[in-house]
N, C-alpha and C positions, 0 to 999 in steps of 0.2 A: 499887454504888449510884451513880446518876447525880449529877453535880454540879448544885447549884441554879442556876436560870436567872440569878439576880442575880450569882453568881460568874462565870459565863460572860460576862455582859454587861460586868462590870468588867474582865475580862481583855481583851475586845475593845476597850474604850475605851482601856486602857493601851497596847495594841499600836498603835492608831491614833495616839495621842499621840506615841509614840516615832517612828513613821514621819514624822509631820509635823515634828517637831523636827529630824530628820535632813535633811529637805529645806531647812530654813532655813540649814544649815551648808554648803551647796553652791550653786554657780552652775549651774543646770541648763542643759545644752547643751554645745556644743564650742567650742573656740578652735583655729583652724587657723593655723599659722605656716609661712611659706615663706621661702626665700632665693632671690630671683629667681623662677623658675617651679618650682623644686625644693621639694617638700614636706619640711619639717624635722620637724614635730611636730604631732600632733593631741591636744589635751588635753580629756578628757571630764569634765564635772561637777567642776570644780576647787573646792577649799575656798574659802570666802569669807574665811578668815583667812590672814594672812601674805603673804609675798612668794613669787612663783612664778618660777623661772628657766627660760628656754628652754635647750635642749641646746647651742645655739650662737646666734650673732647672727642675727637674721632681718630681712628687708626688707619683709615684708608680713604683716599679722595680720588675720584675719577673726574677728569676735566673733559667734558664733551662740549665745550664752548668753542667759539672761533678765536678766542684770546688766550694767551698764556696767563697763569696766575702765580702768585707767590704765597706759600703757606707759612704760617707762624704758629709758634707754641703758646703765644700770649693772646689775650682777648682783644688787644688794641693794636695789632699788627706792628709790634715793635720787637726787636731782638734784645733780650736781656743779656747781661754779661755772661759769656760762656754758652749762650743759646745759639740757635741757628735757624735760618729760614730755608725753604726749599723752593726752587724755581720749577714749576710744573708746566711744561709746554702743552699746547692744545692737543686734544685727542690722546692723552696719556693718563697714567694713574701713578699713585705713590702710596706705599705702605709704610707706616711708621715702625721703626725698630723699637721694641719695648724700652730699651735703655735711654732713648732720647725724649720720651714723653709723647703726648698726643697733640694733634693739630687743633687749634682753637679759633683761628681766624685766617682770612686771606684777603689779598688785594688783587685787582685785575690789572694786567700790564696793557697799557695802550699808548 
């Protein structure tokens, strides 16, 4: 016996709701990290929650996501005394000046 249309419609709406909720938890796009000209890491669709560490210190970050990010020189997304973070808008990039140190982590602005 076929399922009633209303049950099929409710199932479709529930699945669509789950898909849309999952998109809110990720920054859609990629973040490319380099050390000099050498690629270090390419991160796709990172979670908007928490601190994200780079595998190693990087000197250039390209933000190709739909969200802004904040870059940190520490591995735990904190600013040490005298240190600084950098706000990196969507679809932009940042190169570290050698006197400031390398980027080691980032958070997603949401």
